[in-house]
DRENMI-90428 format. One record per residue: x, y, z of N, C-alpha, C in turn. Coordinates in steps of 0.05 Angstrom, whole numbers, plus 5000, padded with zeros to 4 digits. Layout:
+------+------+------+------+------+------+------+------+------+
|  n_X |  n_Y |  n_Z | ca_X | ca_Y | ca_Z |  c_X |  c_Y |  c_Z |
+------+------+------+------+------+------+------+------+------+
|    X |    Y |    Z |    X |    Y |    Z |    X |    Y |    Z |
...
+------+------+------+------+------+------+------+------+------+
END
This chain:
+------+------+------+------+------+------+------+------+------+
|  n_X |  n_Y |  n_Z | ca_X | ca_Y | ca_Z |  c_X |  c_Y |  c_Z |
+------+------+------+------+------+------+------+------+------+
| 6973 | 3387 | 6439 | 6962 | 3358 | 6448 | 6958 | 3351 | 6459 |
| 6928 | 3338 | 6440 | 6904 | 3328 | 6456 | 6901 | 3303 | 6458 |
| 6892 | 3288 | 6486 | 6894 | 3262 | 6503 | 6901 | 3262 | 6517 |
| 6907 | 3245 | 6537 | 6916 | 3232 | 6558 | 6942 | 3210 | 6566 |
| 6960 | 3222 | 6581 | 6981 | 3193 | 6590 | 6967 | 3166 | 6593 |
| 6970 | 3142 | 6576 | 6969 | 3118 | 6597 | 6959 | 3123 | 6619 |
| 6947 | 3104 | 6637 | 6951 | 3100 | 6657 | 6964 | 3073 | 6662 |
| 6994 | 3080 | 6692 | 7009 | 3071 | 6699 | 7013 | 3040 | 6711 |
| 7010 | 3014 | 6699 | 7009 | 2981 | 6706 | 7012 | 2978 | 6734 |
| 6988 | 2973 | 6748 | 7003 | 2965 | 6776 | 6995 | 2930 | 6770 |
| 6991 | 2921 | 6784 | 6991 | 2889 | 6794 | 6961 | 2886 | 6816 |
| 6948 | 2881 | 6810 | 6927 | 2866 | 6828 | 6947 | 2861 | 6869 |
| 6928 | 2855 | 6884 | 6940 | 2859 | 6902 | 6935 | 2817 | 6895 |
| 6922 | 2802 | 6898 | 6933 | 2787 | 6892 | 6947 | 2769 | 6867 |
| 6959 | 2795 | 6859 | 6984 | 2774 | 6841 | 7001 | 2760 | 6859 |
| 7024 | 2741 | 6863 | 7045 | 2746 | 6867 | 7069 | 2772 | 6859 |
| 7080 | 2770 | 6871 | 7100 | 2789 | 6871 | 7116 | 2766 | 6856 |
| 7141 | 2797 | 6861 | 7162 | 2783 | 6849 | 7193 | 2765 | 6873 |
| 7177 | 2780 | 6893 | 7193 | 2759 | 6931 | 7177 | 2744 | 6934 |
| 7154 | 2751 | 6918 | 7138 | 2713 | 6930 | 7155 | 2684 | 6926 |
| 7154 | 2701 | 6888 | 7164 | 2674 | 6870 | 7195 | 2680 | 6876 |
| 7201 | 2689 | 6887 | 7240 | 2686 | 6892 | 7228 | 2667 | 6909 |
| 7225 | 2669 | 6932 | 7224 | 2647 | 6948 | 7200 | 2624 | 6955 |
| 7198 | 2621 | 6929 | 7168 | 2608 | 6922 | 7200 | 2584 | 6904 |
| 7224 | 2595 | 6889 | 7246 | 2583 | 6865 | 7270 | 2584 | 6886 |
| 7257 | 2598 | 6910 | 7288 | 2581 | 6932 | 7271 | 2549 | 6946 |
| 7238 | 2564 | 6949 | 7243 | 2529 | 6966 | 7243 | 2504 | 6955 |
| 7224 | 2507 | 6930 | 7220 | 2490 | 6904 | 7255 | 2478 | 6906 |
| 7276 | 2496 | 6896 | 7303 | 2489 | 6892 | 7319 | 2477 | 6907 |
| 7298 | 2478 | 6941 | 7309 | 2474 | 6960 | 7309 | 2440 | 6980 |
| 7277 | 2438 | 6961 | 7266 | 2411 | 6963 | 7247 | 2418 | 6987 |
| 7239 | 2440 | 6992 | 7215 | 2445 | 7010 | 7184 | 2426 | 6995 |
| 7169 | 2420 | 7013 | 7136 | 2418 | 7005 | 7123 | 2436 | 6999 |
| 7099 | 2434 | 6967 | 7093 | 2459 | 6968 | 7076 | 2474 | 6985 |
| 7068 | 2452 | 7005 | 7055 | 2457 | 7035 | 7070 | 2484 | 7048 |
| 7091 | 2461 | 7046 | 7117 | 2485 | 7068 | 7122 | 2502 | 7049 |
| 7123 | 2514 | 7020 | 7130 | 2534 | 7003 | 7099 | 2563 | 7022 |
| 7088 | 2557 | 7007 | 7056 | 2562 | 6999 | 7063 | 2574 | 7038 |
| 7066 | 2559 | 7061 | 7072 | 2576 | 7091 | 7085 | 2596 | 7096 |
| 7099 | 2588 | 7093 | 7143 | 2604 | 7078 | 7113 | 2637 | 7069 |
| 7106 | 2627 | 7039 | 7095 | 2658 | 7033 | 7064 | 2672 | 7039 |
| 7064 | 2657 | 7048 | 7024 | 2666 | 7064 | 7009 | 2663 | 7044 |
| 7007 | 2640 | 7028 | 6998 | 2639 | 7002 | 6979 | 2614 | 7008 |
| 6954 | 2604 | 6984 | 6940 | 2578 | 6993 | 6961 | 2560 | 6977 |
| 6963 | 2539 | 6995 | 6975 | 2503 | 6972 | 6965 | 2514 | 6940 |
| 6944 | 2518 | 6941 | 6941 | 2513 | 6911 | 6961 | 2525 | 6891 |
| 6945 | 2560 | 6902 | 6970 | 2582 | 6884 | 7002 | 2574 | 6889 |
| 7014 | 2569 | 6900 | 7039 | 2561 | 6899 | 7046 | 2532 | 6881 |
| 7028 | 2518 | 6879 | 7017 | 2490 | 6864 | 7008 | 2507 | 6832 |
| 7006 | 2518 | 6830 | 6993 | 2524 | 6806 | 7011 | 2538 | 6790 |
| 7018 | 2562 | 6814 | 7048 | 2584 | 6793 | 7068 | 2567 | 6793 |
| 7077 | 2538 | 6808 | 7106 | 2522 | 6797 | 7084 | 2505 | 6766 |
| 7078 | 2499 | 6769 | 7067 | 2481 | 6747 | 7058 | 2497 | 6730 |
| 7051 | 2527 | 6712 | 7048 | 2548 | 6698 | 7075 | 2547 | 6691 |
| 7094 | 2543 | 6707 | 7128 | 2552 | 6695 | 7137 | 2536 | 6693 |
| 7134 | 2512 | 6681 | 7155 | 2487 | 6680 | 7151 | 2469 | 6702 |
| 7142 | 2471 | 6722 | 7146 | 2453 | 6745 | 7175 | 2456 | 6764 |
| 7180 | 2439 | 6774 | 7192 | 2449 | 6810 | 7226 | 2451 | 6789 |
| 7225 | 2436 | 6770 | 7260 | 2432 | 6755 | 7259 | 2458 | 6750 |
| 7251 | 2476 | 6726 | 7253 | 2499 | 6712 | 7235 | 2513 | 6718 |
| 7233 | 2516 | 6747 | 7215 | 2545 | 6752 | 7242 | 2559 | 6751 |
| 7230 | 2591 | 6748 | 7249 | 2608 | 6756 | 7229 | 2635 | 6761 |
| 7231 | 2652 | 6785 | 7224 | 2672 | 6788 | 7226 | 2695 | 6771 |
| 7253 | 2703 | 6758 | 7245 | 2726 | 6745 | 7228 | 2721 | 6719 |
| 7232 | 2700 | 6705 | 7225 | 2682 | 6677 | 7195 | 2672 | 6695 |
| 7181 | 2678 | 6706 | 7162 | 2666 | 6721 | 7137 | 2693 | 6714 |
| 7158 | 2717 | 6730 | 7149 | 2738 | 6737 | 7143 | 2757 | 6706 |
| 7162 | 2752 | 6686 | 7159 | 2771 | 6661 | 7139 | 2760 | 6648 |
| 7137 | 2739 | 6650 | 7105 | 2721 | 6636 | 7088 | 2723 | 6655 |
| 7082 | 2722 | 6672 | 7049 | 2744 | 6696 | 7051 | 2768 | 6676 |
| 7067 | 2786 | 6677 | 7071 | 2819 | 6666 | 7052 | 2814 | 6632 |
| 7055 | 2801 | 6626 | 7057 | 2795 | 6598 | 7041 | 2775 | 6589 |
| 7028 | 2762 | 6611 | 6994 | 2750 | 6611 | 6973 | 2771 | 6613 |
| 6984 | 2788 | 6626 | 6955 | 2803 | 6654 | 6939 | 2807 | 6638 |
| 6914 | 2805 | 6631 | 6896 | 2825 | 6622 | 6892 | 2810 | 6593 |
| 6902 | 2781 | 6585 | 6897 | 2762 | 6572 | 6869 | 2749 | 6579 |
| 6854 | 2755 | 6599 | 6841 | 2727 | 6594 | 6848 | 2709 | 6604 |
| 6824 | 2686 | 6602 | 6839 | 2652 | 6625 | 6845 | 2647 | 6601 |
| 6850 | 2642 | 6583 | 6860 | 2621 | 6553 | 6833 | 2636 | 6528 |
| 6851 | 2610 | 6508 | 6831 | 2616 | 6496 | 6799 | 2613 | 6485 |
| 6797 | 2577 | 6501 | 6783 | 2572 | 6507 | 6750 | 2583 | 6519 |
| 6767 | 2606 | 6539 | 6752 | 2626 | 6559 | 6749 | 2650 | 6556 |
| 6747 | 2662 | 6529 | 6750 | 2687 | 6533 | 6732 | 2700 | 6554 |
| 6736 | 2732 | 6550 | 6715 | 2737 | 6569 | 6688 | 2760 | 6552 |
| 6679 | 2751 | 6550 | 6653 | 2765 | 6541 | 6639 | 2781 | 6525 |
| 6657 | 2797 | 6537 | 6657 | 2830 | 6533 | 6681 | 2838 | 6507 |
| 6705 | 2822 | 6505 | 6715 | 2814 | 6482 | 6710 | 2792 | 6452 |
| 6677 | 2789 | 6452 | 6660 | 2769 | 6434 | 6665 | 2793 | 6432 |
| 6651 | 2777 | 6402 | 6634 | 2800 | 6375 | 6600 | 2793 | 6390 |
| 6586 | 2819 | 6394 | 6572 | 2826 | 6414 | 6537 | 2803 | 6410 |
| 6549 | 2803 | 6389 | 6515 | 2774 | 6359 | 6524 | 2754 | 6380 |
| 6541 | 2746 | 6378 | 6558 | 2734 | 6380 | 6542 | 2715 | 6404 |
| 6557 | 2722 | 6433 | 6556 | 2726 | 6462 | 6502 | 2727 | 6462 |
| 6498 | 2736 | 6445 | 6468 | 2741 | 6447 | 6462 | 2709 | 6431 |
| 6461 | 2708 | 6412 | 6458 | 2687 | 6407 | 6472 | 2657 | 6426 |
| 6491 | 2657 | 6426 | 6494 | 2636 | 6450 | 6474 | 2639 | 6476 |
| 6478 | 2668 | 6482 | 6452 | 2665 | 6511 | 6416 | 2655 | 6505 |
| 6406 | 2664 | 6473 | 6394 | 2654 | 6466 | 6385 | 2633 | 6470 |
| 6400 | 2618 | 6460 | 6404 | 2601 | 6455 | 6410 | 2582 | 6472 |
| 6411 | 2579 | 6496 | 6418 | 2575 | 6523 | 6390 | 2568 | 6532 |
| 6371 | 2598 | 6537 | 6358 | 2606 | 6544 | 6336 | 2582 | 6531 |
| 6327 | 2593 | 6513 | 6301 | 2570 | 6493 | 6306 | 2534 | 6487 |
| 6329 | 2544 | 6491 | 6339 | 2497 | 6506 | 6327 | 2493 | 6544 |
| 6328 | 2516 | 6551 | 6327 | 2516 | 6569 | 6297 | 2521 | 6589 |
| 6277 | 2534 | 6558 | 6253 | 2533 | 6561 | 6238 | 2512 | 6548 |
| 6258 | 2498 | 6532 | 6244 | 2469 | 6519 | 6241 | 2459 | 6543 |
| 6266 | 2452 | 6561 | 6261 | 2439 | 6572 | 6232 | 2433 | 6602 |
| 6237 | 2458 | 6602 | 6218 | 2470 | 6625 | 6197 | 2466 | 6625 |
| 6186 | 2471 | 6589 | 6157 | 2465 | 6577 | 6152 | 2432 | 6577 |
| 6173 | 2415 | 6567 | 6163 | 2392 | 6572 | 6157 | 2375 | 6600 |
| 6186 | 2392 | 6624 | 6172 | 2371 | 6635 | 6152 | 2375 | 6665 |
| 6126 | 2405 | 6654 | 6108 | 2426 | 6660 | 6092 | 2397 | 6631 |
| 6098 | 2399 | 6606 | 6071 | 2391 | 6588 | 6068 | 2356 | 6607 |
| 6086 | 2335 | 6622 | 6092 | 2308 | 6624 | 6073 | 2308 | 6656 |
| 6086 | 2325 | 6659 | 6064 | 2325 | 6694 | 6037 | 2338 | 6693 |
| 6024 | 2361 | 6677 | 6003 | 2357 | 6669 | 5992 | 2344 | 6653 |
| 6001 | 2326 | 6626 | 5985 | 2293 | 6628 | 5980 | 2271 | 6634 |
| 5994 | 2277 | 6675 | 5999 | 2253 | 6686 | 5968 | 2274 | 6708 |
| 5973 | 2297 | 6714 | 5944 | 2305 | 6726 | 5921 | 2295 | 6726 |
| 5916 | 2297 | 6690 | 5891 | 2297 | 6689 | 5883 | 2273 | 6675 |
| 5897 | 2252 | 6671 | 5899 | 2231 | 6652 | 5867 | 2219 | 6685 |
| 5846 | 2209 | 6659 | 5833 | 2187 | 6687 | 5847 | 2163 | 6682 |
| 5823 | 2156 | 6711 | 5846 | 2128 | 6729 | 5819 | 2114 | 6726 |
| 5825 | 2087 | 6710 | 5805 | 2076 | 6717 | 5799 | 2058 | 6736 |
+------+------+------+------+------+------+------+------+------+
END
């Protein structure tokens, strides 16, 4: 048999654990503020707030469902509007970069030519 086994999936240490998600769920159900929950799980308030909002808000947040969705979503990028450059066709990515660079060069040339025209203009 040729080949190798796929690597075991591991989560980043920055990812919320199931235990943290359960603490968020319990805190939310108990009526604690996002700030109090964040302090309890030792995470940033923005992390907890985004987690709850991403999974239906306070009334619908369920730790197990959120954890399963996180496993499913992991590695899929940041959404359709923010596809990673590595996942795009190479020439499309290069065309975008060249187009942006050409636009910036035109801006700089225009600025330089304006300042040059003003500098050599004879004064009456």
